[in-house]
C-alpha positions in Angstrom: 147.8 6.8 76.9 147.6 3.0 77.1 146.6 1.1 74.0 144.2 -1.7 75.3 143.6 -3.1 71.8 144.8 -6.7 71.7 147.3 -7.3 68.9 147.0 -10.5 66.9 149.6 -13.1 67.7 152.0 -14.3 65.0 150.3 -17.7 65.2 146.9 -16.1 64.6 148.2 -14.1 61.6 149.7 -17.1 60.0 146.4 -19.0 60.4 144.4 -16.1 58.7 146.7 -15.9 55.7 145.9 -18.1 52.7 148.3 -21.0 52.3 148.7 -20.3 48.6 147.6 -18.0 45.7 145.7 -19.9 43.1 144.6 -17.9 40.0 144.2 -20.1 36.9 144.7 -18.0 33.7 141.0 -17.5 32.8 140.0 -16.7 36.3 143.0 -14.4 36.6 142.1 -12.5 33.4 138.5 -12.1 34.4 139.6 -10.8 37.8 141.7 -8.1 36.0 138.6 -7.2 33.9 136.5 -6.8 37.0 139.2 -4.6 38.5 139.1 -2.4 35.4 135.3 -1.8 35.8 135.7 -1.1 39.5 138.4 1.5 38.9 136.3 3.3 36.2 133.2 3.4 38.3 131.9 6.9 39.4 134.5 9.7 38.9 137.9 8.0 38.5 141.0 10.0 39.6 144.5 9.6 38.2 145.3 6.5 40.4 142.1 4.8 39.2 142.8 5.6 35.6 146.4 4.3 36.0 145.3 0.9 37.3 142.5 0.6 34.8 145.1 0.9 32.0 147.5 -1.5 33.7 144.9 -4.1 34.5 143.2 -4.0 31.2 146.5 -4.7 29.4 147.2 -7.5 31.8 143.7 -9.0 31.2 144.2 -8.9 27.4 147.5 -10.7 27.6 146.3 -13.3 30.1 143.1 -14.2 28.2 144.7 -14.2 24.7 147.5 -16.5 26.0 144.9 -18.7 27.8 143.5 -19.6 24.3 147.0 -20.3 23.0 147.5 -22.7 25.9 144.5 -24.6 24.8 146.2 -25.1 21.4 149.7 -25.9 22.7 151.7 -24.7 25.7 154.7 -23.8 23.5 152.8 -21.1 21.8 153.0 -18.7 24.8 156.8 -18.7 24.6 158.5 -15.7 22.9 160.3 -18.2 20.7 158.2 -21.4 20.5 161.1 -23.2 18.7 163.2 -23.0 21.9 160.4 -23.9 24.3 161.1 -26.5 27.0 158.4 -28.1 29.0 160.4 -27.9 32.2 160.8 -24.1 31.8 157.0 -23.8 31.1 156.1 -25.8 34.2 158.5 -23.7 36.3 157.2 -20.4 34.8 160.8 -19.6 33.9 160.5 -18.2 30.4 159.9 -15.1 28.4 156.3 -15.1 27.1 155.0 -13.6 23.8 153.5 -10.1 23.6 149.8 -9.4 23.2 150.4 -8.5 19.5 152.3 -11.8 19.0 149.5 -13.7 20.7 147.0 -12.1 18.3 149.1 -13.1 15.2 149.4 -16.7 16.5 145.7 -16.9 17.3 145.1 -15.8 13.7 147.7 -17.8 11.9 147.8 -21.0 14.0 144.4 -21.3 15.6 142.5 -19.6 12.8 140.7 -16.9 14.7 140.1 -13.7 12.7 140.2 -10.3 14.4 138.6 -7.0 13.4 141.1 -4.3 12.5 139.6 -1.9 15.0 139.9 -4.4 17.8 143.6 -4.9 16.8 144.1 -1.1 16.8 142.4 -0.7 20.2 144.8 -3.3 21.7 147.8 -1.7 20.1 146.9 1.7 21.5 146.3 0.1 24.9 149.8 -1.5 24.8 151.4 1.8 24.0 149.5 3.5 26.9 150.6 0.8 29.3 154.2 1.0 28.1 154.2 4.8 28.5 152.7 4.5 31.9 155.3 2.0 33.0 158.4 3.7 31.6 157.9 7.4 31.4 154.4 8.4 32.5 151.2 9.0 30.6 149.0 12.1 30.3 145.5 11.5 28.9 141.9 12.3 29.8 139.4 10.2 31.8 136.9 10.1 28.9 139.6 8.8 26.5 140.5 6.0 29.0 136.9 5.0 29.5 136.0 5.0 25.9 139.1 2.9 25.0 138.4 0.6 27.9 134.8 0.1 26.8 135.9 -1.1 23.4 138.6 -3.4 24.7 136.3 -4.8 27.4 133.6 -5.4 24.8 136.2 -7.2 22.6 137.5 -9.4 25.4 134.1 -10.4 26.6 133.2 -11.5 23.1 136.6 -13.3 22.8 136.1 -15.2 26.1 132.5 -16.2 25.2 133.4 -17.4 21.6 136.8 -18.8 22.0 137.5 -19.8 25.6 134.1 -20.8 27.1 133.5 -23.7 24.6 136.7 -25.4 25.9 135.7 -25.4 29.6 134.1 -28.0 31.7 130.5 -27.5 32.9 131.6 -26.4 36.3 134.1 -24.0 34.9 131.5 -22.5 32.6 129.2 -21.8 35.5 132.0 -20.0 37.4 132.9 -18.1 34.2 129.3 -17.0 33.5 129.1 -15.5 37.0 132.3 -13.5 36.4 131.3 -12.4 33.0 128.0 -11.1 34.4 129.8 -9.0 36.9 132.2 -7.6 34.2 129.3 -7.0 31.8 127.5 -5.0 34.5 130.5 -2.8 35.0 130.9 -2.3 31.3 127.2 -1.3 31.1 127.9 1.4 33.7 130.8 2.7 31.6 128.7 2.8 28.5 126.0 4.7 30.3 128.6 7.4 31.2 129.7 7.5 27.5 126.0 8.0 26.5 125.5 10.7 29.1 128.5 12.6 27.8 127.4 12.2 24.2 124.0 13.7 25.1 125.7 16.8 26.5 127.9 17.2 23.4 125.3 16.5 20.8 124.1 20.1 20.4 127.8 21.3 20.2 128.6 18.9 17.3 125.2 18.9 15.5 126.0 21.8 13.1 129.3 20.2 12.0 128.4 16.6 11.4 129.6 16.7 7.8 133.1 17.8 9.0 133.2 15.5 12.1 135.2 12.3 12.0 136.4 9.6 14.5 139.0 10.4 17.1 141.9 8.0 17.1 142.3 8.3 20.9 138.7 7.7 22.2 137.2 6.2 19.0 134.2 8.6 19.2 133.1 10.6 16.2 133.8 13.9 17.9 136.8 15.4 16.0 135.5 18.5 14.2 137.7 19.5 11.3 137.8 23.3 11.1 139.5 25.4 8.3 143.0 26.9 8.9 142.9 25.9 12.6 146.1 26.1 14.6 145.1 23.0 16.5 142.3 20.4 16.4 140.6 19.2 19.5 138.3 16.1 20.0 135.1 17.4 21.7 134.7 14.1 23.5 138.1 13.3 25.1 139.7 16.7 24.6 142.7 15.3 22.9 144.6 18.1 21.1 146.6 17.9 17.9 149.1 20.7 17.5 148.5 20.8 13.7 146.1 19.4 11.2 148.7 17.3 9.3 149.4 15.2 12.4 145.7 14.7 12.9 145.2 13.7 9.2 148.2 11.3 9.4 146.9 9.7 12.6 143.5 9.3 11.1 144.8 7.6 8.0 147.0 5.3 10.0 144.0 4.4 12.3 141.5 3.8 9.5 143.6 2.1 6.8 146.9 1.0 8.3 148.5 2.9 5.3 151.8 4.7 6.0 150.7 8.2 6.9 152.4 10.2 4.2 151.2 12.4 1.4 151.9 11.0 -2.1 150.8 11.5 -5.6 149.9 7.8 -5.9 146.3 7.4 -7.1 145.7 4.8 -4.4 147.1 6.8 -1.5 144.6 7.7 1.2 146.3 11.0 1.8 146.7 13.4 -1.1 147.3 17.1 -1.8 144.0 19.1 -1.7 143.1 20.4 -5.2 141.7 23.6 -3.7 144.1 24.6 -0.9 147.1 22.7 -2.2 148.1 21.3 1.2 148.8 17.6 1.6 146.1 16.9 4.1 143.2 15.6 1.9 142.0 12.3 3.4 140.4 10.6 0.4 138.1 8.3 2.4 136.9 9.8 5.6 133.7 8.6 7.3 131.9 11.6 8.9 129.4 11.7 11.7 126.5 11.3 9.3 128.0 7.9 8.2 128.9 9.3 4.7 132.3 8.5 3.2 133.8 11.6 1.6 137.1 13.2 0.7 137.8 15.7 3.5 140.7 18.1 3.7 142.0 18.5 7.3 143.6 21.8 6.4 140.9 23.8 4.6 137.9 21.6 5.7 136.5 21.4 2.2 134.5 18.3 1.4 134.6 16.6 -2.0 132.0 14.0 -3.1 134.3 12.9 -5.9 138.0 13.6 -6.6 139.4 13.7 -10.1 143.0 13.1 -11.3 144.6 15.8 -13.4 144.2 15.0 -17.1 148.0 15.2 -17.6 148.5 12.5 -15.0 151.0 14.7 -13.1 149.9 13.4 -9.7 147.9 16.4 -8.6 144.1 16.4 -8.3 141.8 18.6 -10.4 139.4 21.0 -8.6 135.7 20.1 -8.8 134.3 20.5 -12.3 137.8 20.8 -13.8 139.9 18.4 -15.8 143.3 20.0 -15.0 145.1 20.7 -11.7 145.8 24.4 -10.8 149.3 24.2 -12.3 148.2 22.8 -15.7 145.1 25.0 -15.8 147.6 27.9 -15.9 149.9 26.2 -18.4 147.8 23.7 -20.4 150.2 23.2 -23.2 153.4 22.7 -21.1 154.8 20.0 -19.0 155.9 21.0 -15.5 159.6 20.2 -16.4 159.5 22.7 -19.3 158.3 25.6 -17.2 160.5 28.4 -15.9 159.9 28.9 -12.2 159.6 32.6 -12.8 156.6 31.9 -15.1 154.7 30.0 -12.4 152.1 31.8 -10.4 152.7 32.3 -6.7 149.4 31.5 -5.1 147.9 33.4 -2.2 149.7 31.9 0.9 146.5 32.1 3.0 144.8 29.8 0.5 147.6 27.3 -0.3 151.4 27.0 -0.6 153.2 28.8 -3.4 153.3 26.7 -6.5 157.1 26.4 -6.5 156.9 24.8 -3.1 154.2 22.4 -4.2 156.2 21.3 -7.2 159.3 20.9 -5.0 157.3 18.5 -2.9 156.5 16.5 -6.0 160.1 15.9 -7.0 161.0 19.0 -9.0 164.1 21.0 -7.9 162.0 24.1 -7.7 163.3 27.3 -6.1 161.6 30.6 -5.4 161.4 32.9 -8.4 164.7 34.7 -7.6 166.7 31.5 -7.3 166.6 29.9 -10.7 164.7 27.5 -13.0 162.7 24.4 -12.5 164.2 20.9 -13.2 163.4 17.3 -12.3 165.5 16.2 -9.3 167.2 13.4 -11.3 167.9 15.7 -14.2 170.8 18.2 -14.6 169.9 21.7 -15.3 171.0 22.9 -18.8 174.1 25.1 -18.7 
């Protein structure tokens, strides 16, 4: 069979090709944002989700650094102290990361950033790195929800901190690009609203026990008692155990190191009822109330009270003493023989000796000896 289709000549092909690629930083960043909205339109598949993550991270870096450039070209270098103008003009240098750009915009330029926006960008960076180096598994709703927050932040950033520095012609061009991106963002938000409408009846009975998900930022993580795993109803992210979920939540909402301590200021404490160290002392539920919520037993506390002995444990509601000192009000923990301490129902909380071991006492099961402080030697 003869192919009668005329093939373009080499000369024609060269004439059709652009002589150069010209994408100034702001235009480049806005083009990335438009690409994100296009990839998330309709029902995105794995390929669309991949490029949405990659292009959103690229947009964030380009636009943040574009504002640094307005301040001084050396600020986009990984090490501004070693910046050379010749290297900058040749594009032959290692640039700063998105997190470094945020810090410099804050410390040098004086732009303040919301903690949630910072966290959203940090999660985006981790997702991009995972995708680039070893692959990423996540759900479409999670990507779309995260993308909506980052897109919203970047549009605000461009409008407030880049647009005022442009010429009149550049502003006209930017406004057209922002309108296209905003339209795409609106479509993503409509999807989020539609999904919420479907989930509302499922979550409605558990609003008091529902908190924000660190993956999709939606208040759709229902805390259920003694659950083997916790699942976000919106993005379907699964936590294998409630301690990881509690630690992630604390890290997301406070930036505090996610570990249980007996420090009165710690956002993660040992629950006074179940004894497990998964009580988030300031959790905002889906009703908008701030409560103390245990991610293990799902009990809610309007107020938490320190044990009167200042031992570091919390007292149950209506009580002055923790469960240990309620049993032995006239003793200090260090004076108690482990065989005298009650072993609590394991379905309700850990055995008391295990709890005390966690709090710095060399406590062993009843058959193994007595109780001493870790830094003290046991009497012969």
